[in-house]
C-alpha positions in Angstrom: 1.2 40.1 -44.9 -1.9 37.9 -44.2 -0.1 34.9 -45.5 2.9 35.6 -43.3 0.7 35.8 -40.2 -1.0 32.5 -41.1 2.4 30.8 -41.6 3.7 32.3 -38.4 0.7 31.0 -36.5 1.0 27.6 -38.0 4.7 27.5 -37.3 4.2 28.7 -33.7 1.6 25.9 -33.2 4.0 23.3 -34.6 6.8 24.5 -32.5 4.6 24.4 -29.4 3.6 20.8 -30.4 7.2 19.8 -30.8 8.1 21.4 -27.5 5.2 19.7 -25.8 6.3 16.3 -27.2 9.9 17.0 -26.2 8.9 17.9 -22.6 6.8 14.8 -22.1 8.7 12.3 -19.9 9.2 8.9 -21.3 7.1 6.1 -19.8 8.8 4.3 -16.9 9.3 0.6 -17.8 8.0 -2.1 -15.4 10.2 -3.0 -12.5 11.5 -6.4 -13.6 13.5 -6.8 -10.4 10.3 -6.6 -8.4 8.5 -9.1 -10.6 11.4 -11.4 -10.1 11.1 -11.2 -6.3 7.4 -12.1 -6.6 8.2 -15.1 -8.7 10.9 -16.2 -6.4 8.4 -16.2 -3.5 6.1 -18.5 -5.4 3.3 -15.9 -5.6 0.4 -16.7 -8.0 -0.1 -13.5 -9.9 -0.6 -12.0 -13.4 1.1 -9.0 -14.8 -1.3 -6.1 -15.7 -3.7 -4.8 -16.6 -2.3 -1.4 -17.5 -3.4 0.9 -14.7 -3.0 4.7 -14.9 -0.4 5.9 -12.4 1.0 2.4 -11.6 4.5 1.6 -12.7 4.4 -2.2 -12.4 0.7 -3.4 -12.2 0.0 -6.9 -11.0 -3.1 -8.8 -10.1 -2.8 -11.3 -7.3 -4.8 -14.5 -7.1 -6.5 -13.6 -3.8 -7.7 -17.1 -3.1 -4.2 -18.5 -3.3 -2.4 -15.7 -1.6 -1.4 -16.0 2.0 -3.1 -14.5 3.9 -6.1 -14.8 1.6 -7.3 -11.5 0.0 -11.0 -11.1 0.0 -12.2 -8.0 -1.9 -15.3 -6.1 -0.9 -17.6 -5.6 -3.8 -15.6 -8.2 -5.7 -12.8 -5.9 -6.8 -9.7 -7.7 -8.0 -6.5 -7.5 -6.0 -4.8 -5.1 -8.5 -1.8 -3.1 -7.2 1.8 -2.2 -7.9 4.3 -5.0 -7.6 6.0 -3.2 -4.6 2.8 -3.4 -2.5 2.5 -7.1 -3.4 6.1 -7.8 -2.2 5.4 -5.8 1.0 2.4 -8.0 1.7 4.5 -11.1 1.2 7.2 -9.7 3.6 4.5 -9.0 6.2 3.4 -12.7 6.2 5.3 -13.7 9.3 3.5 -11.0 11.3 0.1 -12.0 10.1 0.9 -15.7 10.8 2.1 -14.9 14.3 -1.4 -13.6 15.1 -3.1 -16.5 13.3 -4.4 -14.2 10.5 -5.4 -16.2 7.4 -7.6 -13.7 5.5 -7.8 -9.9 4.9 -11.0 -8.2 3.8 -10.1 -5.1 1.9 -12.1 -2.4 0.2 -9.5 -1.2 -2.2 -5.9 -1.3 -3.3 -5.6 0.4 -6.7 -8.0 3.4 -6.9 -7.0 6.4 -9.0 -8.2 9.2 -6.8 -7.0 12.1 -4.6 -6.4 11.8 -0.9 -9.5 12.8 1.1 -9.7 16.6 1.7 -6.7 17.1 -0.6 -5.7 18.0 -4.2 -2.8 15.5 -4.0 -3.1 12.0 -5.4 -3.5 9.2 -3.0 -1.0 6.3 -2.7 -3.9 4.2 -3.9 -3.6 6.0 -7.3 -0.1 4.5 -7.6 -1.3 1.0 -6.4 0.9 1.3 -3.4 -1.8 1.1 -0.6 -4.4 -1.3 0.6 -7.3 -0.6 3.0 -8.0 -3.6 5.3 -11.3 -3.6 7.2 -11.5 -7.1 8.7 -8.8 -9.6 9.7 -9.8 -13.3 9.9 -8.1 -16.0 11.9 -8.4 -18.4 14.8 -12.1 -18.9 14.0 -12.7 -15.2 14.7 -13.3 -12.0 12.8 -11.3 -8.9 13.9 -13.5 -6.0 12.7 -11.5 -2.8 12.9 -14.7 -0.6 13.1 -16.0 -2.4 16.2 -13.0 -4.1 17.9 -10.1 -1.7 17.6 -9.4 -0.1 21.0 -8.0 3.4 20.4 -4.9 4.5 22.3 -3.6 7.5 20.3 -1.0 8.5 22.8 0.6 5.0 22.8 0.5 5.0 19.0 2.2 8.4 18.7 4.9 7.3 21.2 5.8 4.4 18.9 5.8 6.7 15.8 8.3 8.9 17.6 10.6 5.9 18.0 10.0 5.5 21.8 8.6 2.5 23.5 8.1 -1.0 22.2 5.3 -3.5 21.4 4.0 -3.8 25.0 3.8 0.0 25.4 2.0 0.3 22.1 -0.6 -2.4 22.7 -1.1 -0.7 26.1 -4.0 -1.9 28.2 -6.3 -3.2 25.5 -9.2 -4.8 27.4 -10.5 -7.5 24.9 -8.8 -10.3 23.0 -9.8 -8.8 19.7 -8.6 -5.4 20.8 -5.2 -6.8 21.8 -4.9 -8.7 18.5 -5.7 -5.6 16.4 -3.4 -3.3 18.4 -0.7 -6.0 18.3 -1.0 -6.2 14.5 -0.9 -2.5 14.0 2.1 -2.1 16.4 4.1 -5.0 14.9 3.5 -3.7 11.4 4.7 -0.3 12.5 7.8 -1.8 14.1 8.6 -3.9 11.1 9.9 -2.8 7.7 7.3 -3.9 5.1 5.2 -0.8 5.0 6.2 2.8 4.8 3.0 4.2 6.3 0.3 2.6 8.5 -2.8 4.6 9.4 -5.3 3.3 11.9 -8.2 4.6 13.9 -5.6 6.0 16.3 -4.7 8.6 13.6 -8.0 10.1 12.4 -11.7 9.6 11.9 -11.2 8.9 8.2 -9.6 5.6 9.2 -12.0 4.7 12.0 -12.9 1.4 10.2 -9.8 0.2 8.5 -6.0 0.0 8.5 -4.3 1.8 5.6 -1.1 -0.2 4.7 1.2 1.7 2.3 4.4 0.4 0.7 7.3 2.5 -0.5 7.7 2.8 -4.2 11.2 1.3 -4.0 10.7 -1.4 -1.4 12.6 -4.1 -3.3 15.6 -1.8 -3.7 15.6 -1.2 0.1 15.4 -5.0 0.7 18.7 -5.5 -1.0 20.4 -2.6 0.7 22.9 -2.9 3.6 20.4 -1.0 5.8 17.9 -3.8 5.4 20.5 -6.3 6.5 21.1 -4.3 9.6 17.4 -4.1 10.3 15.9 -7.5 9.6 12.2 -8.3 9.9 
């Protein structure tokens, strides 16, 4: 009887192990189509390193990227390929405001959202936090130069109003540039989510730019052709 119980316990453990292995999802292969888009755009990057939670990890050469990516605390520009493509697609907007460099605090960061048990988009390498924009021999510091207009921002989010309404009555040149950037990025298609000081205090000193996980699929869809830029 004792032997039967031992065998039953061992057999049960083995069955649980097999069941556990069977239920584990297979790893998702890297998105070769996304990597091909980066290569076709002439982006200087390296594949990897392996990053927990990131489907297609890449490391951009920040010094040779346009706009230049300058990491605070020297962190490399590691992210999912989809975010890298989104940054490439946003180049015309940055260039229209003369922006040549982005100071960012983090792209990939395996952590939860603030005040939440859910993983942040940073944990998937799909978001980057930009604190300072450089261009035209100026620094545009979000913490000190962004002029909050939450009502105008919410109106744009609801699909009403345009760029002029969103920029509103910003008083300073730096304030107009930062609001113009935020509003243009919101109106364009590169990023799924843009969070600014207009949204909450957690983002009082930076723009959170988040790409969709299937951005390159969307780029090749008929919807993208009907909504260029």
